[in-house]
C-alpha positions as CSV (number, residue, x, y, z in Angstrom):
1,M,58.8,-33.4,167.3
2,T,61.3,-35.2,165.2
3,R,61.4,-38.7,164.8
4,R,63.9,-41.3,164.6
5,A,64.5,-45.2,163.6
6,R,67.6,-47.1,164.2
7,I,68.3,-50.0,162.0
8,E,71.3,-52.7,162.3
9,T,71.4,-55.6,160.7
10,T,74.3,-58.2,161.1
11,F,76.0,-59.4,158.5
12,S,78.4,-63.1,158.4
13,D,81.2,-60.6,158.5
14,G,83.0,-57.5,158.1
15,E,83.7,-57.3,154.7
16,T,80.3,-57.6,153.5
17,A,78.9,-55.2,156.0
18,R,81.4,-52.6,154.5
19,Q,80.1,-53.5,150.8
20,V,76.2,-53.2,151.9
21,A,77.3,-49.7,153.6
22,R,78.5,-48.5,150.5
23,S,75.7,-49.9,147.8
24,L,73.3,-47.9,150.3
25,E,75.2,-44.6,150.2
26,P,73.9,-42.9,147.4
27,D,70.6,-43.7,148.2
28,N,70.7,-41.8,151.7
29,T,68.9,-39.0,152.4
30,T,70.5,-35.7,154.5
31,E,67.7,-37.8,157.0
32,M,69.8,-40.6,157.2
33,Q,73.9,-42.0,158.7
34,T,74.8,-45.3,158.0
35,H,78.1,-46.4,159.6
36,V,79.6,-50.1,160.1
37,D,80.4,-51.3,163.5
38,G,82.3,-55.1,163.0
39,V,79.7,-57.0,160.9
40,C,76.7,-54.6,161.8
41,V,75.6,-52.1,159.6
42,I,73.7,-48.9,161.6
43,T,71.5,-46.9,159.9
44,E,69.6,-43.9,161.7
45,V,66.6,-42.0,160.4
46,E,65.4,-38.9,161.8
47,R,62.2,-36.9,160.2
48,E,59.6,-34.7,161.0
49,T,56.8,-36.6,160.4
50,T,55.9,-40.2,161.3
51,G,54.6,-40.6,157.5
52,G,57.5,-38.5,156.4
53,L,59.6,-41.5,158.6
54,H,57.7,-44.6,158.1
55,A,58.2,-44.2,153.9
56,T,61.8,-43.3,154.6
57,V,62.4,-46.4,156.7
58,D,60.7,-48.6,154.4
59,D,62.8,-47.5,151.1
60,Y,65.6,-48.1,153.2
61,V,65.1,-51.8,154.2
62,V,63.7,-52.7,150.3
63,N,67.2,-51.3,148.9
64,L,69.1,-53.0,152.4
65,Q,67.5,-56.3,151.3
66,V,68.4,-55.6,147.9
67,A,72.2,-55.1,148.2
68,A,72.1,-57.9,151.2
69,Q,70.9,-60.2,148.4
70,L,73.8,-59.2,146.0
71,S,76.6,-59.1,148.3
72,A,75.9,-63.2,148.7
73,Q,77.5,-65.2,147.0
74,D,74.7,-67.7,146.5
75,G,72.4,-65.1,146.3
76,A,70.8,-65.8,149.2
77,P,70.0,-63.3,152.0
78,S,72.8,-62.8,154.3
79,T,71.1,-60.9,157.1
80,T,70.1,-62.2,160.5
81,D,66.8,-61.0,161.2
82,T,66.9,-58.7,164.0
83,N,65.1,-56.0,165.1
84,H,66.1,-52.5,167.3
85,E,64.5,-49.7,167.5
């Protein structure tokens, strides 16, 4: 049975969303797909085990936070705090 997670992160504008998605791309594994929809970066992860899914999502969220902070002009996080499963 495959485990899945969908992570949607909203940014202030589409250019920031595209910049963050490009920053995350090198760290994506074959089990991950990331795309931009307007101002949202959407990443879907599939793993065979719950532990593997947890580890992958945990790593992704850390990378996402760094990419979002680096893309913000003032260094403050530029994401809204929403969680979708």
